[in-house]
C-alpha positions in Angstrom: 12.6 -9.6 -13.9 11.6 -8.2 -10.5 8.8 -6.2 -12.1 7.4 -9.2 -14.0 7.6 -11.4 -10.8 5.8 -8.7 -8.9 3.0 -8.5 -11.6 2.7 -12.3 -11.4 2.3 -12.2 -7.7 -0.4 -9.5 -8.0 -2.4 -11.7 -10.4 -3.2 -14.0 -7.5 -6.7 -15.5 -8.1 -6.6 -14.7 -11.8 -3.4 -16.5 -12.9 -5.1 -19.5 -14.6 -7.3 -17.2 -16.6 -4.3 -15.1 -17.7 -2.3 -18.3 -18.5 -5.1 -19.6 -20.7 -5.2 -16.2 -22.4 -1.5 -16.5 -23.1 -1.8 -20.0 -24.4 -4.5 -18.9 -26.8 -2.4 -15.9 -27.8 0.4 -18.4 -28.7 -2.0 -20.5 -30.8 -3.3 -17.6 -32.9 0.0 -17.1 -34.8 0.0 -20.7 -35.8 -3.4 -20.3 -37.4 -2.0 -17.3 -39.4 0.3 -19.8 -41.2 -2.5 -22.2 -42.2 -4.3 -20.0 -44.8 -1.2 -19.1 -46.8 -0.6 -22.8 -47.1 -4.1 -23.4 -48.3 -3.8 -20.4 -50.6 -0.7 -21.9 -52.1 -2.5 -25.2 -52.7 -5.4 -23.3 -54.2 -3.2 -21.5 -56.8 -0.7 -24.3 -57.6 -3.1 -27.3 -57.6 -6.6 -26.0 -58.3 -5.7 -23.2 -60.7 -2.4 -24.5 -61.9 -3.0 -28.2 -62.2 -6.8 -28.1 -62.6 -7.6 -30.1 -59.5 -11.1 -28.6 -59.2 -12.2 -31.1 -56.6 -10.0 -29.4 -54.1 -11.7 -26.0 -54.6 -14.6 -26.3 -52.2 -12.7 -28.2 -49.4 -9.9 -25.7 -49.6 -12.1 -22.6 -49.5 -14.2 -24.1 -46.7 -11.0 -24.8 -44.7 -9.8 -21.3 -45.2 -13.2 -20.0 -43.9 -13.1 -22.3 -40.9 -9.5 -21.2 -40.1 -10.5 -17.6 -40.3 -13.5 -18.1 -38.1 -11.5 -20.2 -35.5 -8.9 -17.5 -35.4 -11.5 -14.8 -34.8 -13.1 -16.9 -32.0 -9.7 -17.5 -30.4 -8.9 -13.7 -30.5 -12.3 -13.0 -28.9 -11.7 -15.5 -26.1 -8.2 -14.1 -25.6 -9.5 -10.6 -25.3 -12.3 -11.6 -22.9 -9.9 -13.5 -20.7 -7.2 -10.9 -20.6 -9.7 -8.1 -19.8 -11.2 -10.0 -16.9 -7.8 -11.0 -15.5 -6.3 -7.5 -15.9 -9.3 -6.0 -14.0 -8.6 -8.6 -11.3 -5.0 -7.4 -11.3 -6.1 -3.8 -10.9 -8.4 -4.8 -8.0 -5.7 -6.7 -6.3 -3.2 -4.0 -6.7 -5.4 -1.2 -5.5 -6.5 -3.2 -2.4 -2.9 -4.2 -1.7 -1.6 -0.6 -2.0 -4.5 0.8 0.0 -4.0 -1.8 2.8 -0.3 -0.9 2.7 -1.1 2.8 3.2 -3.3 2.1 6.2 -0.4 0.4 7.9 2.0 3.2 7.4 2.9 5.8 10.0 3.1 9.6 9.9 6.6 9.6 8.4 5.4 7.8 5.2 2.7 10.5 4.6 5.2 13.3 5.3 7.6 11.9 2.7 5.0 11.0 0.0 2.7 13.8 -1.2 -1.0 13.1 -1.8 -0.5 13.9 -5.5 2.3 11.3 -5.8 0.2 8.6 -4.0 -2.8 9.3 -6.2 -0.6 9.0 -9.3 0.4 5.6 -8.1 -3.2 4.6 -7.5 -4.4 5.8 -10.9 -2.0 6.3 -13.9 0.7 3.9 -12.6 -1.8 1.1 -12.1 -3.4 1.9 -15.5 0.0 1.6 -17.2 0.6 -1.8 -15.6 -2.8 -2.9 -16.8 -2.1 -1.6 -20.3 1.1 -3.7 -20.5 -0.7 -6.7 -19.1 -3.6 -6.4 -21.6 -1.7 -5.4 -24.7 2.1 -5.2 -24.5 3.0 -8.6 -22.9 0.6 -10.5 -25.1 1.7 -8.6 -28.2 5.4 -9.2 -27.6 4.8 -13.0 -27.3 2.4 -13.1 -30.2 4.6 -11.0 -32.4 7.7 -13.1 -31.6 5.9 -16.3 -32.3 4.4 -14.9 -35.5 7.8 -13.7 -36.7 9.5 -17.0 -35.8 6.7 -19.1 -37.3 6.7 -17.1 -40.6 10.5 -17.3 -40.8 10.5 -21.1 -40.3 7.7 -21.3 -42.9 9.7 -19.3 -45.3 12.8 -21.4 -44.9 10.8 -24.6 -45.3 9.5 -23.4 -48.6 12.5 -21.6 -50.1 15.5 -20.8 -47.9 17.1 -18.5 -50.5 14.0 -16.3 -50.7 13.7 -16.4 -46.9 17.2 -15.1 -46.4 16.5 -12.2 -48.8 13.3 -11.3 -46.9 14.8 -11.3 -43.3 18.2 -9.9 -44.2 17.3 -6.5 -42.9 15.9 -7.7 -39.5 19.2 -7.4 -37.6 19.3 -3.7 -38.5 15.8 -3.2 -37.1 16.7 -5.0 -33.9 19.9 -2.8 -33.6 17.8 0.4 -34.1 15.3 -0.8 -31.5 18.1 -1.6 -29.0 19.7 1.9 -29.4 16.2 3.5 -29.0 15.6 1.5 -25.8 18.8 2.8 -24.3 17.9 6.4 -25.2 14.5 6.5 -23.5 15.3 4.3 -20.5 15.6 7.2 -18.0 13.3 9.6 -19.7 10.1 7.9 -18.7 11.1 7.8 -15.0 11.6 11.6 -15.1 8.3 11.9 -17.0 6.5 10.0 -14.3 8.1 12.2 -11.6 6.9 15.3 -13.4 3.4 13.9 -13.7 3.4 13.3 -10.0 4.5 16.9 -9.3 1.7 18.1 -11.6 -0.9 16.1 -9.8 0.4 17.2 -6.4 0.2 20.8 -7.4 -3.3 20.5 -8.7 -4.5 18.7 -5.5 -2.8 21.2 -3.2 -4.5 24.1 -5.1 -7.9 22.5 -4.9 -7.5 21.9 -1.1 -6.2 25.5 -0.6 -8.6 27.2 -2.9 -9.9 29.5 -0.1 -6.4 30.8 0.6 -5.8 31.4 -3.1 -9.0 33.4 -3.4 -8.4 35.2 -0.2 -5.1 36.6 -1.5 -6.5 37.0 -5.1 -3.6 34.8 -6.3 -5.4 32.9 -9.0 -3.1 34.3 -11.7 0.0 33.2 -9.8 -1.4 29.7 -9.3 -2.3 29.4 -12.9 1.2 30.4 -13.9 2.7 28.0 -11.4 0.6 25.1 -12.7 1.4 26.2 -16.3 5.1 25.9 -15.5 4.7 22.3 -14.2 2.3 21.4 -17.0 4.8 22.7 -19.5 7.7 20.8 -17.9 5.6 17.6 -18.2 4.8 18.5 -21.9 8.4 19.2 -22.7 9.6 15.9 -21.2 6.8 14.0 -23.0 7.8 15.7 -26.3 11.4 14.8 -25.7 10.4 11.1 -25.5 8.3 11.4 -28.6 11.0 13.3 -30.5 13.4 10.4 -29.8 10.8 7.9 -31.1 10.2 10.1 -34.2 13.9 10.0 -34.9 14.0 6.2 -34.8 10.5 5.6 -36.3 11.5 6.4 -40.0 14.5 4.0 -39.7 12.4 1.2 -38.2 9.4 1.8 -40.4 11.6 2.1 -43.6 13.4 -1.1 -42.8 10.2 -2.9 -42.0 8.4 -1.7 -45.2 11.4 -2.6 -47.3 10.5 -6.3 -46.9 7.5 -5.7 -49.1 9.9 -4.4 -51.8 12.2 -7.3 -51.2 9.3 -9.7 -51.7 8.3 -8.2 -55.0 11.9 -7.8 -56.3 13.5 -11.2 -55.3 10.2 -13.0 -55.5 9.8 -11.8 -59.1 13.3 -13.0 -60.0 12.8 -16.4 -58.4 9.4 -16.7 -60.1 10.9 -16.0 -63.5 13.8 -18.4 -62.9 11.3 -21.1 -62.0 12.7 -21.7 -58.5 9.4 -20.4 -57.0 5.9 -21.4 -57.9 3.1 -18.8 -58.2 1.4 -20.4 -55.1 4.6 -20.1 -53.1 5.1 -16.5 -54.2 1.5 -15.6 -53.1 2.1 -17.4 -49.8 5.3 -15.4 -49.3 3.5 -12.2 -50.3 0.5 -12.8 -48.0 2.8 -13.6 -45.1 5.1 -10.6 -45.5 3.1 -8.7 -43.0 3.8 -11.4 -40.4 7.5 -10.4 -40.6 7.0 -6.6 -41.1 4.3 -6.0 -38.5 6.2 -7.4 -35.5 9.2 -5.4 -36.5 7.1 -2.2 -36.9 5.5 -2.7 -33.5 8.8 -3.4 -31.8 9.7 0.2 -31.1 6.3 1.1 -29.7 6.2 -2.0 -27.6 9.6 -1.1 -26.1 8.2 2.4 -25.6 5.3 1.1 -23.5 7.6 -1.3 -21.7 9.8 1.7 -20.5 6.6 3.4 -19.2 5.7 0.1 -17.5 9.1 -0.2 -15.8 8.9 3.4 -14.5 5.4 2.9 -13.1 6.1 -0.6 -11.7 9.3 0.7 -10.1 7.4 3.4 -8.2 4.6 1.0 -7.1 7.2 -1.5 -5.9 9.1 1.2 -4.0 5.9 2.3 -2.3 5.0 -1.3 -1.3 8.5 -2.0 0.0 8.4 0.9 2.5 8.2 -0.4 6.0 6.5 1.6 8.8 8.8 2.7 11.5 5.9 2.2 14.0 4.8 -1.5 14.1 3.4 -4.0 16.6 6.2 -5.6 18.5 6.4 -9.4 18.6 4.0 -10.5 21.2 2.2 -7.2 21.4 -0.5 -7.2 24.2 -4.0 -7.4 22.9 -6.8 -6.5 25.4 -10.5 -6.2 25.1 -10.8 -4.5 28.5 -11.2 -0.8 28.9 -8.0 1.1 29.9 -7.9 2.8 33.3 -6.4 5.9 31.7 -3.1 6.3 33.5 -0.4 8.1 31.5 3.3 8.5 32.4 6.3 10.0 30.6 9.7 9.0 31.9 12.6 11.1 30.6 11.3 11.2 27.1 13.3 12.8 24.3 12.5 13.1 20.6 14.1 14.7 17.6 13.2 15.4 13.9 16.6 14.9 12.3 19.0 17.3 14.2 16.1 19.3 15.7 15.4 18.2 19.3 11.7 18.7 20.0 11.4 17.1 23.4 14.3 16.9 26.0 13.9 14.7 29.0 10.2 15.3 29.6 8.6 13.5 32.6 5.1 13.6 34.1 2.4 11.4 35.3 -1.4 11.6 35.0 -3.6 9.4 37.1 -6.9 7.9 35.8 -9.7 10.6 35.7 -7.3 13.5 36.0 -6.9 16.4 33.6 -3.5 17.4 32.4 -3.1 20.6 30.3 -0.1 21.4 28.1 0.8 25.0 27.1 3.7 26.5 25.3 4.8 28.3 22.2 4.7 26.9 18.6 7.1 24.0 18.2 7.5 23.4 21.9 6.4 19.8 21.6 2.7 19.9 22.8 1.2 18.0 19.9 4.2 15.6 19.8 3.3 14.5 23.3 -0.2 13.5 22.0 1.3 11.7 19.1 3.7 9.7 21.3 0.8 8.6 23.5 -1.2 7.4 20.5 2.1 6.0 19.1 2.0 7.8 15.8 5.7 7.9 16.4 8.1 6.5 18.9 10.4 8.3 21.4 14.1 8.3 20.7 14.8 7.7 24.4 12.8 7.3 27.6 9.5 5.6 28.1 5.9 6.5 27.3 3.6 4.4 29.5 -0.2 3.9 29.4 -1.7 1.9 32.3 1.8 1.1 33.5 2.9 -0.5 30.2 5.2 0.9 27.6 3.1 1.9 24.5 5.5 -0.1 22.3 4.2 -3.2 24.1 0.6 -2.6 23.4 -1.1 -3.8 20.2 -1.6 -0.6 18.1 -5.3 -1.3 17.6 -5.9 -2.0 21.3 -4.0 1.2 22.3 -5.7 3.6 19.8 -9.2 2.3 20.4 -8.8 3.4 24.0 -7.9 6.9 23.0 -10.3 9.6 21.7 -8.4 12.3 19.9 -9.1 15.6 18.2 -6.3 16.9 16.1 -5.1 20.4 15.7 -5.9 20.3 12.0 -9.5 19.2 11.9 -10.4 16.7 9.2 -14.0 15.7 8.4 -14.9 13.1 5.8 -17.2 13.7 2.9 -20.1 12.0 4.7 -23.1 12.9 6.8 -22.7 14.7 10.1 -24.0 11.5 11.7 -21.4 9.4 9.8 -18.6 11.7 10.9 -19.6 11.6 14.6 -20.1 7.8 14.6 -16.9 7.2 12.7 -15.3 5.3 15.6 -18.4 3.3 16.3 -20.6 2.7 13.3 -23.2 0.8 15.4 -23.7 3.7 17.6 -27.4 4.4 18.3 -28.8 7.7 16.8 -29.7 9.0 20.3 -26.1 8.7 21.5 -24.9 10.5 18.4 -27.1 13.4 19.4 -25.9 13.3 23.0 -22.3 13.5 21.9 -23.2 16.5 19.6 -24.9 18.3 22.5 -21.9 17.6 24.8 -19.7 19.2 22.1 -22.0 22.2 21.8 -22.9 21.1 18.2 -26.6 22.0 18.4 -26.1 24.0 15.2 -26.6 20.7 13.4 -30.3 20.8 14.1 -30.5 24.0 12.0 -28.8 22.4 9.0 -31.0 21.5 6.0 -31.1 17.8 6.7 -30.0 17.8 10.3 -27.6 14.9 11.2 -28.2 13.5 7.7 -26.6 16.6 6.1 -23.7 15.8 3.9 -20.5 17.5 5.0 -18.4 18.7 2.1 -14.9 17.2 1.6 -12.6 18.2 4.5 -15.6 20.0 6.1 -16.2 22.6 3.3 -19.2 24.7 4.2 -18.6 24.6 7.9 -16.9 27.2 10.0 -13.7 26.4 11.9 -15.6 26.3 15.2 -18.3 24.0 13.8 -15.7 21.6 12.5 -14.0 21.6 15.8 -17.2 20.7 17.6 -18.1 17.9 15.3 -14.6 16.5 15.7 -15.0 16.7 19.5 -18.3 14.8 19.3 -16.5 12.2 17.2 -13.8 11.7 19.9 -16.4 11.5 22.6 -18.5 9.0 20.7 -16.1 6.1 21.4 -16.4 6.9 25.2 -12.6 6.8 25.5 -10.7 6.3 28.8 -8.1 8.7 27.4 -9.3 11.9 25.7 -6.8 14.1 23.9 -8.0 17.6 22.9 -5.5 19.4 20.7 -6.6 23.1 20.4 -10.2 21.8 20.2 -11.9 25.1 21.3 -9.5 27.6 19.7 -12.1 28.6 17.1 -15.1 28.8 19.3 -16.4 31.8 21.3 -15.8 32.1 25.1 -19.4 31.2 26.0 -19.4 28.0 23.9 -16.0 27.1 25.3 -17.3 27.5 28.9 -20.3 25.3 28.0 -18.0 22.6 26.5 -15.8 22.6 29.6 -18.7 22.2 31.9 -20.0 19.2 29.9 -16.6 17.6 29.8 -16.3 17.9 33.6 -19.5 15.9 33.9 -19.1 13.1 31.4 -21.0 9.8 32.0 -17.8 7.8 31.8 -14.4 8.0 33.6 -11.9 9.8 31.3 -8.4 11.0 31.6 -8.1 14.2 29.7 -5.1 15.8 28.0 -5.8 19.3 26.9 -3.5 21.2 24.6 -4.3 24.8 24.3 -3.0 28.4 24.0 -5.8 30.1 26.0 -5.6 30.0 29.8 -9.4 29.9 29.9 -9.2 26.4 28.4 -6.8 25.0 31.0 -7.4 26.8 34.3 -9.4 24.0 35.8 -6.9 21.3 35.0 -5.5 19.2 37.8 -2.0 20.0 36.5 -0.7 22.4 33.9 2.7 21.8 32.2 4.4 24.8 30.5 6.8 23.7 27.7 9.6 25.8 26.4 12.2 24.5 24.0 11.2 20.9 24.5 11.4 21.0 28.3 8.9 21.3 31.1 9.8 24.6 32.7 6.7 25.0 35.0 4.1 22.7 36.4 1.2 23.0 38.8 -2.4 24.1 39.1 -3.5 27.4 37.8 -3.3 29.0 41.2 0.2 27.6 41.9 1.6 28.8 38.6 0.2 32.3 39.2 1.7 32.4 42.6 5.1 31.3 41.1 5.1 34.5 39.0 6.9 32.7 36.1 6.1 32.5 32.3 2.6 31.2 33.0 1.9 34.3 35.1 3.1 36.6 32.4 0.9 34.8 29.9 -2.1 35.2 32.2 -1.4 38.9 32.5 -1.3 39.3 28.7 -4.5 37.3 28.1 -6.4 38.9 31.0 -5.3 42.4 30.1 -3.9 43.0 33.5 -1.4 45.9 34.0 0.6 46.7 37.1 -2.1 49.1 38.4 -4.9 46.7 37.9 -2.9 43.9 39.6 -2.3 46.1 42.6 -6.0 46.9 42.9 -6.8 43.2 42.7 -4.4 42.4 45.5 -5.8 45.1 47.7 -9.3 43.9 47.2 -8.2 40.3 48.0 -6.4 41.6 51.1 -9.4 43.4 52.4 -11.6 40.4 51.6 -9.4 38.2 53.7 -9.2 40.7 56.5 -13.0 41.1 56.6 
């Protein structure tokens, strides 16, 4: 019942149309019973008793009933198609809005392939049931009941003979329903895995080709495709085992009509007109019974798809606006402070009691090995996730007190994994400010050393392929930096932004970032010392803790891990270092 209630809620704005369609669908079976009655009168009274005067009116009435029934069917189809498309629109928008409110945890736990299966095949299955299955169940049930009542009203003995086998058909259908109930959930799960594998392979096609692993990927996809095929075949085989039983019992009513009808006709307990009425209506009993198995088949698919959609929609983000969250239209000052912040992924502690403070306009650099928590600090500031303990403050207020939109609109961010939309270069840069003048877009591109755009076929109007296909890693990084600068943020977070550019370009970008037209607190996450040496403070993270902090010169003088990293990157050995110290000593003495 929960699934049907959910579908009804999703029909908002189209319910009256769908109810009218349902009402018409309920009328149509009643019209099916009229023509056999007229046919009975035609045979018994016109042909049997010679009442010729009834011929024209009876035939005319039969034609009008047939025409009315056709028009009602047409209206029903038109209404259900428009209302079902409205349902699809409502569902897609509802699901998409729901996705936009989710946090990073949601997208870690749900693969893109699984989510796309929800948005496509699951919604299509819901629509198929709305358009065909639900209406057909109601129409078939009314048709069966109407025909049964009609039979009993004419000749209850003959009626009993005709519907005697229906309990066996219902029993077979019930057993079939129990057999396939769990199969379609597994079938949907395997389809999701198949879609996920295909999408992953498309996105990672460069890696596949680089390692010449096409054959391996084909085999892997073939295994998942075969698993889906086998599961689908299993469901079909179960249906094929029950189909002969249901079909045989359904078709046996035609034999019953001829056998018992003939006996009753010979005995005189049934008139020729009644026999013809029974015979012409036999499909009204057999057809609903024949369709019953397939309708239950589609219903099981519907429940599997609806269950997945509902489970997705019921997921609540772990990061939400607090009650009374602070909304502000004023530009942030850009102060950032961490107070004893800790964070864990399950049992894995990523940050352990991290504390630091960055004043407005200052530059803080974060360095450390992979998994030391550098990117996590950026995520905590933007509140992509919340700290387990401690406080993350922006402008003196805990980030959990800020409205999420207010907070994030004051932060410009480039992520470690650069993502570009399938749009123009201009559209990608102005993504955070669609009303941005074209001249400002070009200024941001120049600040990010993205002058290469001018050499592209259509300049800033060049369409960038999906995820930046066709651009080098360094080019994508520079467009992403221009996008972050375009919103003129009071807080700018650069996560490995220049890792793929050459040293000369990196130096140019650093110089431009030092002379921005707006006040900006910068958080630079990098592995190269050349990227962080001019920062007001450098934090070195190891195992989730801040092990060293200070300026470039202070950290070199401390001769700790940072100093060792500098020696490796600068290519300084003991002899070279002694020579440098001697030259420095002589310079100071002179």
